[in-house]
C-alpha positions as CSV (number, residue, x, y, z in Angstrom):
1,M,-55.9,76.1,77.7
2,S,-58.6,73.6,78.7
3,D,-61.5,74.3,81.1
4,V,-59.8,72.2,83.7
5,E,-56.6,74.3,83.4
6,R,-58.6,77.6,83.6
7,S,-60.3,76.6,86.8
8,S,-57.3,74.9,88.4
9,P,-55.4,76.2,91.5
10,T,-52.6,78.3,90.2
11,V,-49.7,80.2,91.6
12,I,-47.8,82.9,89.8
13,V,-44.2,83.6,90.9
14,T,-42.5,86.8,89.8
15,R,-38.8,87.6,90.3
16,R,-36.1,89.8,88.8
17,A,-32.7,88.4,87.8
18,L,-29.5,90.0,88.9
19,P,-27.9,91.8,86.0
20,G,-26.1,89.4,83.7
21,R,-27.7,86.3,85.3
22,D,-30.6,85.8,82.8
23,D,-29.1,82.6,81.4
24,E,-28.6,81.1,84.8
25,I,-32.0,82.0,86.1
26,A,-33.6,80.5,82.9
27,R,-31.9,77.2,83.5
28,W,-32.7,77.3,87.2
29,L,-36.4,78.0,86.5
30,D,-36.5,75.3,83.9
31,E,-35.2,72.8,86.5
32,I,-37.9,74.0,89.0
33,I,-40.8,73.4,86.5
34,R,-39.4,70.1,85.4
35,T,-39.4,69.0,89.1
36,A,-42.9,70.4,89.6
37,A,-44.1,68.2,86.7
38,Q,-43.1,65.1,88.8
39,F,-45.6,66.0,91.5
40,P,-49.1,64.6,91.8
41,G,-51.8,66.7,90.2
42,H,-49.5,68.8,88.1
43,L,-51.3,70.2,85.1
44,G,-48.7,72.5,83.6
45,A,-46.2,75.2,84.2
46,D,-44.9,78.0,82.1
47,I,-41.9,80.3,82.3
48,Q,-42.3,83.8,80.8
49,P,-39.0,85.6,80.4
50,P,-38.9,89.4,80.6
51,S,-41.0,91.1,78.0
52,S,-42.7,94.4,77.3
53,A,-45.6,93.1,79.4
54,H,-43.3,92.5,82.4
55,P,-39.9,94.1,81.8
56,D,-37.0,92.7,83.8
57,E,-39.3,90.1,85.4
58,W,-39.3,86.4,85.1
59,V,-42.8,85.0,85.6
60,T,-43.4,81.3,86.4
61,V,-47.0,80.0,86.4
62,Y,-47.9,76.6,88.0
63,R,-51.3,74.8,87.7
64,F,-52.4,71.8,89.7
65,D,-55.6,69.9,89.8
66,T,-56.4,70.5,93.5
67,Q,-55.4,73.0,96.1
68,E,-53.9,70.2,98.2
69,H,-51.6,69.1,95.3
70,L,-50.5,72.7,94.7
71,D,-49.8,73.2,98.5
72,H,-47.9,69.9,98.5
73,W,-45.7,71.2,95.7
74,L,-45.2,74.7,97.2
75,G,-44.2,73.3,100.6
76,S,-42.2,70.3,99.4
77,P,-38.6,69.8,100.6
78,R,-37.6,69.3,96.9
79,R,-38.9,72.8,95.9
80,Q,-37.4,74.4,99.0
81,A,-34.0,72.8,98.2
82,L,-34.2,74.2,94.6
83,L,-35.2,77.6,95.8
84,Q,-32.3,77.6,98.3
85,R,-29.8,76.5,95.6
86,G,-30.8,79.4,93.3
87,A,-31.3,82.0,96.1
88,E,-28.4,84.2,94.8
89,L,-30.0,84.6,91.3
90,P,-33.0,86.8,92.0
91,D,-32.6,90.5,92.6
92,G,-34.9,91.7,95.4
93,T,-38.2,90.3,96.5
94,I,-39.9,87.3,95.0
95,R,-43.6,87.8,94.7
96,E,-46.0,84.8,94.9
97,Q,-49.6,85.2,94.0
98,R,-52.1,82.3,94.5
99,L,-55.2,82.4,92.4
100,A,-58.3,81.0,94.1
101,T,-60.3,78.2,92.5
102,P,-64.0,78.8,91.9
103,L,-66.2,76.7,94.2
104,G,-66.7,73.2,92.8
105,A,-64.0,73.7,90.1
106,G,-61.2,71.2,89.8
107,R,-62.9,68.5,91.9
């Protein structure tokens, strides 16, 4: 990971899949990150399937070059439509954590 990526505005989204829906949630999350890549300032995104570090949880990490670009993606109608379309796949609460950018970083 580059210095720019380490200091870039980041959001981590964690969700559990309903039992038996892992393949569907994987495809849905892949579509979401492919769409995010089309937005200005996108630096990268990763999907982390359930593992020993986070059992039963799918973790998606998005990195953008500025907070404004990240906010644009998070609030975009395209993202909202994708989230709505896959709303039946997650089990329970979806957690979203935004990581702050150090002052002067990513500008």
